[in-house]
C-alpha positions as CSV (number, residue, x, y, z in Angstrom):
1,M,-70.2,220.9,230.0
2,T,-66.2,220.4,230.4
3,T,-66.2,216.3,229.5
4,L,-62.8,213.9,229.5
5,L,-62.9,211.1,227.6
6,R,-59.9,208.7,229.1
7,N,-57.6,206.1,228.1
8,A,-59.2,206.4,224.6
9,T,-56.8,205.5,221.6
10,V,-56.5,208.5,219.2
11,Y,-55.9,209.6,215.5
12,I,-53.5,212.2,215.5
13,S,-50.9,213.1,212.9
14,D,-51.7,210.5,210.6
15,S,-51.6,207.5,213.4
16,F,-53.3,206.7,216.5
17,Q,-52.4,207.1,220.1
18,K,-52.9,206.4,223.9
19,K,-54.2,209.6,224.9
20,D,-56.7,211.1,227.0
21,V,-59.0,214.2,225.6
22,L,-60.2,217.1,227.5
23,I,-63.3,219.1,225.6
24,H,-64.0,222.7,227.2
25,G,-65.2,225.5,225.4
26,G,-66.0,223.4,222.6
27,K,-62.2,223.1,222.0
28,V,-60.2,219.6,221.9
29,F,-57.1,219.4,224.4
30,V,-54.6,216.4,224.4
31,D,-51.3,217.9,224.8
32,S,-52.3,220.2,227.4
33,V,-54.5,218.3,229.5
34,N,-55.2,219.6,233.1
35,A,-58.6,218.6,234.2
36,D,-57.7,218.6,237.7
37,S,-57.9,223.0,236.8
38,I,-61.4,223.1,235.9
39,S,-64.6,222.2,237.5
40,D,-67.7,220.0,236.9
41,V,-65.6,217.4,234.9
42,F,-67.0,214.8,233.2
43,V,-65.2,211.8,232.4
44,I,-66.0,208.8,230.1
45,D,-63.9,205.8,230.1
46,C,-62.8,205.1,226.4
47,T,-60.5,201.9,227.1
48,N,-60.6,200.1,223.9
49,K,-62.4,202.9,221.7
50,I,-61.0,204.6,219.2
51,I,-61.7,208.9,218.9
52,I,-61.2,210.3,215.0
53,P,-61.8,213.2,213.4
54,G,-65.9,213.6,212.8
55,F,-66.5,212.1,209.6
56,T,-67.5,214.9,207.1
57,D,-69.4,213.6,203.7
58,V,-69.5,216.5,201.2
59,H,-72.5,214.3,198.8
60,V,-75.7,213.8,201.1
61,H,-79.7,214.5,199.9
62,L,-81.3,216.0,202.8
63,R,-84.6,216.9,200.7
64,E,-85.6,220.3,202.5
65,P,-87.0,222.3,201.3
66,G,-89.1,221.0,198.6
67,F,-89.1,217.0,199.3
68,F,-89.6,216.2,202.8
69,Y,-91.6,213.2,203.1
70,K,-88.4,211.7,202.1
71,E,-86.6,213.8,205.0
72,T,-86.0,216.7,207.0
73,I,-82.9,218.6,207.8
74,A,-83.5,217.6,210.9
75,T,-83.7,213.7,210.5
76,G,-80.9,213.8,208.1
77,T,-78.7,215.6,210.4
78,K,-79.8,213.3,213.2
79,A,-78.6,210.0,210.9
80,A,-75.6,212.1,209.7
81,A,-74.6,212.3,213.8
82,K,-75.8,208.6,214.5
83,G,-73.5,207.9,211.5
84,G,-70.0,209.9,213.5
85,Y,-70.5,212.5,210.7
86,T,-69.8,216.0,212.1
87,C,-69.7,218.0,209.0
88,I,-72.1,217.2,206.1
89,C,-72.9,219.1,202.7
90,P,-76.3,218.9,201.4
91,M,-76.8,218.8,197.6
92,P,-79.1,220.9,195.5
93,N,-81.7,219.0,194.1
94,L,-84.3,221.0,196.0
95,K,-87.4,222.9,195.7
96,P,-86.7,225.8,195.2
97,A,-83.4,224.6,193.8
98,P,-80.6,226.8,195.3
99,S,-79.8,229.1,192.3
100,T,-80.4,232.4,193.8
101,L,-79.5,233.8,197.2
102,E,-83.0,234.3,198.0
103,N,-83.8,230.2,197.2
104,L,-81.0,229.4,198.7
105,K,-81.8,231.3,202.2
106,V,-84.9,229.4,202.3
107,Q,-82.4,226.2,202.9
108,L,-80.3,228.3,205.2
109,D,-82.7,229.3,207.9
110,I,-83.7,225.5,207.9
111,I,-80.4,224.4,208.6
112,E,-79.9,227.4,211.2
113,K,-82.9,225.7,213.0
114,D,-82.8,222.0,213.0
115,A,-79.4,220.9,211.9
116,V,-77.3,219.1,214.7
117,V,-74.1,218.9,213.3
118,K,-72.0,221.3,210.8
119,T,-74.1,221.7,207.4
120,I,-72.5,223.6,204.5
121,P,-75.4,223.4,201.4
122,Y,-74.2,224.0,197.8
123,G,-75.1,226.1,195.2
124,T,-76.5,225.1,191.8
125,I,-74.3,225.5,188.4
126,T,-77.1,226.5,186.1
127,M,-80.5,228.1,187.0
128,K,-82.8,225.0,186.6
129,Q,-80.1,222.7,188.3
130,D,-80.9,221.0,184.6
131,G,-77.6,220.9,183.4
132,R,-78.2,223.3,180.7
133,S,-79.9,226.3,181.0
134,Q,-78.1,229.7,182.1
135,L,-75.3,229.9,185.0
136,S,-76.9,230.6,188.2
137,D,-76.6,233.3,190.6
138,M,-73.0,231.8,191.8
139,E,-71.5,235.4,192.7
140,D,-74.4,235.9,195.0
141,M,-74.7,232.8,196.4
142,A,-70.6,232.0,196.6
143,P,-70.0,233.1,200.5
144,Y,-72.9,230.7,201.8
145,V,-72.0,227.8,199.8
146,C,-69.5,225.3,200.1
147,A,-69.0,224.3,196.2
148,F,-71.3,224.8,192.9
149,S,-72.9,221.4,191.7
150,D,-76.2,219.9,189.8
151,D,-75.7,217.0,191.2
152,G,-78.4,214.7,189.9
153,K,-77.7,216.2,186.3
154,G,-74.5,216.4,184.1
155,V,-74.1,219.5,182.7
156,Q,-74.6,218.5,179.0
157,T,-72.5,220.8,177.3
158,G,-69.0,221.8,177.0
159,D,-69.5,225.6,176.5
160,L,-71.6,225.8,179.3
161,M,-69.0,223.8,181.7
162,K,-66.3,226.2,180.7
163,E,-68.3,229.2,181.9
164,A,-69.5,227.7,184.7
165,M,-65.3,226.7,185.2
166,L,-64.3,230.2,184.7
167,K,-67.1,231.9,187.1
168,A,-65.9,229.3,189.9
169,K,-62.7,230.2,189.4
170,S,-63.1,233.9,189.8
171,L,-64.9,233.1,193.2
172,N,-62.5,230.3,194.3
173,K,-65.2,227.6,194.8
174,L,-65.0,224.2,193.1
175,I,-66.9,222.9,190.6
176,V,-68.4,219.6,191.7
177,A,-69.5,217.6,188.9
178,H,-72.2,214.8,188.3
179,C,-70.9,213.5,185.1
180,E,-73.4,211.9,183.2
181,D,-73.6,212.2,179.2
182,E,-77.8,211.8,179.1
183,S,-77.3,210.9,175.5
184,L,-75.9,207.4,176.2
185,L,-78.9,206.5,178.5
186,H,-81.1,205.0,176.5
187,G,-83.8,204.6,179.7
188,G,-81.2,202.4,181.4
189,Y,-81.2,202.2,184.8
190,I,-78.4,199.1,186.3
191,H,-75.3,198.8,184.9
192,D,-75.2,197.5,181.2
193,G,-73.6,194.3,182.5
194,E,-73.6,190.6,183.1
195,Y,-76.7,191.3,185.5
196,A,-78.5,193.3,182.9
197,K,-78.0,190.8,180.0
198,T,-79.1,187.6,181.5
199,H,-82.2,189.7,183.4
200,G,-83.4,191.3,180.7
201,H,-83.0,195.0,181.8
202,R,-81.9,198.1,180.2
203,G,-78.1,199.0,181.2
204,I,-76.5,202.4,181.7
205,C,-72.9,202.4,179.6
206,S,-69.6,203.1,181.4
207,E,-69.0,205.4,179.3
208,S,-72.0,208.1,180.2
209,E,-69.3,208.9,183.1
210,W,-66.3,208.5,182.0
211,K,-66.8,210.3,178.8
212,Q,-68.0,213.7,180.8
213,V,-65.0,212.9,183.3
214,E,-62.7,213.3,180.4
215,R,-64.2,216.2,178.6
216,D,-64.6,217.9,182.2
217,I,-60.7,217.3,183.0
218,A,-59.6,219.2,179.7
219,L,-61.6,221.8,180.3
220,A,-60.4,222.0,184.3
221,A,-56.6,221.9,182.8
222,E,-57.8,225.2,180.2
223,T,-59.2,227.8,182.9
224,G,-57.9,226.4,186.1
225,C,-60.7,225.4,187.9
226,S,-60.4,222.9,190.8
227,Y,-62.4,220.7,189.8
228,H,-64.2,217.7,192.0
229,V,-66.4,214.7,190.4
230,C,-69.1,212.9,192.1
231,H,-69.8,209.8,193.2
232,I,-67.0,207.8,190.8
233,S,-67.8,204.1,189.9
234,T,-65.6,202.8,186.2
235,K,-62.3,201.7,186.0
236,E,-61.9,204.3,183.4
237,T,-62.8,207.3,185.2
238,V,-60.2,205.9,187.9
239,D,-57.8,205.4,185.0
240,L,-58.6,209.5,183.9
241,I,-58.2,211.1,187.3
242,R,-55.2,209.4,187.8
243,K,-53.5,210.4,184.6
244,A,-55.0,214.3,185.4
245,K,-53.1,213.9,188.6
246,A,-49.9,213.0,187.3
247,E,-50.1,216.1,184.9
248,G,-50.6,218.4,187.8
249,I,-54.2,219.2,187.1
250,D,-56.1,220.1,189.9
251,V,-58.9,217.6,190.0
252,T,-60.7,215.2,192.9
253,C,-63.0,212.7,193.2
254,E,-64.9,210.4,195.2
255,T,-66.7,207.2,195.5
256,G,-69.1,205.8,197.7
257,P,-69.0,202.7,199.9
258,H,-71.4,200.0,197.5
259,Y,-69.2,201.0,195.0
260,L,-66.2,199.2,196.8
261,V,-68.2,196.3,198.0
262,L,-70.6,195.5,195.4
263,T,-71.2,194.4,192.1
264,D,-73.9,194.2,189.3
265,M,-73.8,190.8,190.2
266,D,-74.9,190.8,193.8
267,L,-78.3,193.0,192.5
268,Q,-81.1,191.3,193.4
269,E,-84.8,192.4,192.2
270,D,-85.4,195.2,194.7
271,G,-85.2,198.8,194.5
272,K,-82.8,199.0,197.5
273,F,-80.1,198.2,194.8
274,K,-81.0,200.6,192.7
275,M,-78.6,204.2,192.7
276,N,-77.6,206.4,190.5
277,P,-74.6,205.5,189.1
278,P,-75.1,201.9,189.4
279,L,-73.1,199.0,190.9
280,R,-71.0,198.2,188.1
281,S,-68.7,194.7,187.2
282,K,-66.2,193.4,189.6
283,A,-63.1,194.6,187.5
284,D,-64.6,198.4,188.3
285,M,-64.7,197.5,192.2
286,E,-61.2,196.3,192.0
287,A,-60.0,199.5,189.9
288,L,-62.0,202.1,192.9
289,I,-60.4,199.6,195.6
290,E,-57.0,200.0,193.5
291,G,-58.0,203.9,193.2
292,V,-58.4,204.4,196.9
293,C,-55.4,202.6,198.1
294,D,-52.9,204.6,195.8
295,G,-54.6,207.9,196.5
296,T,-56.3,208.3,193.1
297,I,-59.8,208.2,195.2
298,D,-59.6,211.4,197.7
299,M,-62.7,210.9,199.6
300,I,-65.4,208.9,200.5
301,A,-68.8,210.1,200.1
302,T,-72.5,208.2,200.9
303,D,-74.6,209.9,198.6
304,H,-77.0,209.3,201.3
305,A,-80.4,209.5,198.9
306,P,-83.6,209.0,201.0
307,H,-86.8,208.2,199.1
308,S,-90.1,207.3,200.6
309,A,-91.1,203.5,200.9
310,E,-93.3,203.5,197.9
311,E,-91.1,205.1,195.7
312,K,-88.3,202.2,196.2
313,S,-91.0,199.3,196.2
314,R,-91.2,199.6,192.6
315,G,-88.4,197.4,191.5
316,L,-85.1,197.7,189.7
317,E,-86.6,199.6,186.3
318,K,-89.5,201.7,188.2
319,S,-87.8,202.4,191.5
320,A,-86.5,206.1,192.2
321,F,-82.6,206.1,191.5
322,G,-80.6,206.4,195.2
323,I,-79.8,204.6,198.5
324,V,-79.2,205.9,202.2
325,G,-75.9,205.8,203.8
326,L,-74.9,208.0,206.7
327,E,-75.3,205.3,209.1
328,T,-73.5,202.0,207.3
329,S,-70.4,203.8,205.5
330,F,-67.5,203.4,208.6
331,P,-69.2,199.5,209.6
332,I,-69.0,198.6,206.1
333,L,-65.8,199.9,205.1
334,Y,-64.1,199.5,208.2
335,T,-65.8,195.5,208.1
336,H,-65.1,194.8,204.6
337,L,-61.8,197.0,203.7
338,V,-59.7,197.6,207.1
339,K,-60.7,194.3,208.7
340,K,-60.1,192.4,205.3
341,G,-56.4,194.3,205.6
342,V,-57.1,195.9,202.0
343,L,-57.5,199.4,203.7
344,S,-55.2,200.3,207.5
345,L,-57.4,202.6,209.4
346,E,-55.4,205.3,209.3
347,K,-56.0,205.4,205.8
348,L,-59.6,204.7,206.1
349,V,-59.9,208.2,208.9
350,E,-57.9,209.7,206.5
351,I,-60.5,209.5,203.5
352,M,-63.6,209.9,205.3
353,S,-62.5,212.8,208.0
354,V,-59.4,214.6,206.9
355,S,-59.1,214.8,203.3
356,P,-62.9,216.0,202.7
357,R,-62.1,219.1,204.9
358,K,-58.8,220.3,203.4
359,R,-60.1,220.0,199.7
360,F,-63.7,221.7,200.7
361,G,-61.8,224.1,202.9
362,F,-63.4,223.5,205.8
363,E,-61.9,223.4,209.4
364,G,-61.5,221.1,211.5
365,G,-60.5,217.6,210.5
366,I,-57.7,217.9,213.1
367,I,-57.5,216.4,216.5
368,A,-55.1,218.6,218.3
369,D,-55.1,221.8,221.5
370,G,-57.6,224.4,220.3
371,E,-59.3,222.6,217.5
372,P,-62.9,222.4,217.4
373,A,-64.2,219.4,219.3
374,D,-65.7,217.6,216.3
375,L,-64.8,214.1,217.8
376,T,-66.9,210.5,217.4
377,V,-66.2,207.8,219.7
378,I,-66.2,204.4,218.1
379,D,-65.9,200.8,219.4
380,P,-64.0,199.3,216.4
381,E,-64.9,195.6,218.0
382,K,-68.6,196.0,218.5
383,E,-70.7,193.8,216.4
384,W,-73.9,194.6,215.0
385,T,-76.6,193.8,212.8
386,I,-78.0,196.4,209.9
387,K,-81.3,197.1,210.4
388,P,-82.6,200.0,208.9
389,E,-85.9,199.8,210.9
390,E,-83.5,202.0,213.9
391,F,-82.0,204.2,211.3
392,A,-82.8,207.5,212.4
393,S,-83.0,208.5,208.4
394,M,-86.6,208.6,207.3
395,G,-85.0,206.5,204.2
396,K,-84.3,202.6,205.1
397,A,-83.7,201.7,201.7
398,T,-79.8,200.2,202.1
399,P,-78.2,196.8,200.3
400,F,-77.2,196.1,203.5
401,E,-80.1,195.7,205.2
402,G,-78.8,192.2,207.6
403,W,-75.5,192.6,207.2
404,K,-73.1,191.8,210.3
405,V,-70.6,194.4,210.5
406,S,-67.5,195.3,213.2
407,G,-67.6,199.3,214.2
408,K,-70.2,200.9,216.4
409,V,-69.9,204.7,216.5
410,L,-71.3,205.3,220.5
411,M,-70.8,209.5,221.0
412,T,-70.6,212.3,217.8
413,F,-69.6,215.4,219.6
414,V,-70.0,218.7,217.7
415,D,-68.1,221.7,219.1
416,G,-67.9,220.0,222.1
417,E,-71.6,219.6,222.1
418,K,-72.5,215.8,222.4
419,V,-74.9,215.7,219.2
420,Y,-75.6,211.9,219.2
421,E,-74.8,209.0,222.2
422,E,-75.9,205.3,221.7
423,T,-78.1,203.6,223.8
424,D,-78.3,200.2,224.3
425,T,-81.5,199.4,222.7
426,E,-79.9,200.1,219.2
427,T,-76.7,197.0,219.8
428,R,-79.4,194.4,220.7
């Protein structure tokens, strides 16, 4: 079906412009819109709505194969579409882990059958996805994966990381690192800060993150590997990456929405506030916001990590690490950063839609004639309340439950096909 989106405010070349957008043959047209020459055009009035390149999330957990009781590729990609995402990259902590082409194909087959948005998986760095074993079959998997990561585990020795970086460089692939020095964890499960001290919890020190980032930046400089840091959470990490970029080292990074709007002093004795890395201090949050504003932090990734209700019902100490985020990322950041004047809307679109695609080499991220029609239509002023029971994701654990937000995804298109449309019941 050919669709004409009329009277919209459209993100084009780093700015918003009043345009009509034609979706035809899976492509988008904005400068040569001639709907009169096409029969059977479906017209949608988008007055007071914005149209942006679909969001891209390079860090999600879809749990399938292996842990489908938490999430499936079908439910996870539906959640992505509902959140305005047109491209996502599922992490490799699966069973079997995608450490060989044979194992990877199990996941690829399910993606082919069930995914409703573009879904480009990771391959593991190590054979056991443990940050310690021998390298995975990186060469065999390279044509089918977005990058290599052992997410959930930091690569524990410099020698192994150097070997991985050299191999990834030879394959023209990114190393995407979950940075966590396990020798510094000491059984911690929330930030080693004021809340942990006053409530008797074991803390995770900031050094467990930034020390590995420091090591890896030096290795990236030595090897010339393209290096990307997952879900950064500390002020020291921001400083290290800022300095590395100034020195011309090929490093990028991401942070999550929760690290930009919450601190450890917002914690409650509830598993929906437990994630890894943990919510850090106010000083860390402020450094992350500064890093987003000055370009040190390149992109937003949700680290969407669904678990069963039982796994998240054991309090801060014993609940599984991870919260969901695909359906709340844009409204949280729009409400608490854009509407408060911290970020421009253009900057938010850049770090959620454009930058991830550029760094990972994906097509799209541009609204221009002939580009893939991967689009998201948003009502920026629609107010609503975050209700986990309405999520498309099987995971319901979010620290944002009950928050009132602005910015509602109305439609999501992937290659011109409408993969999500809001219904009235979802806004009541």
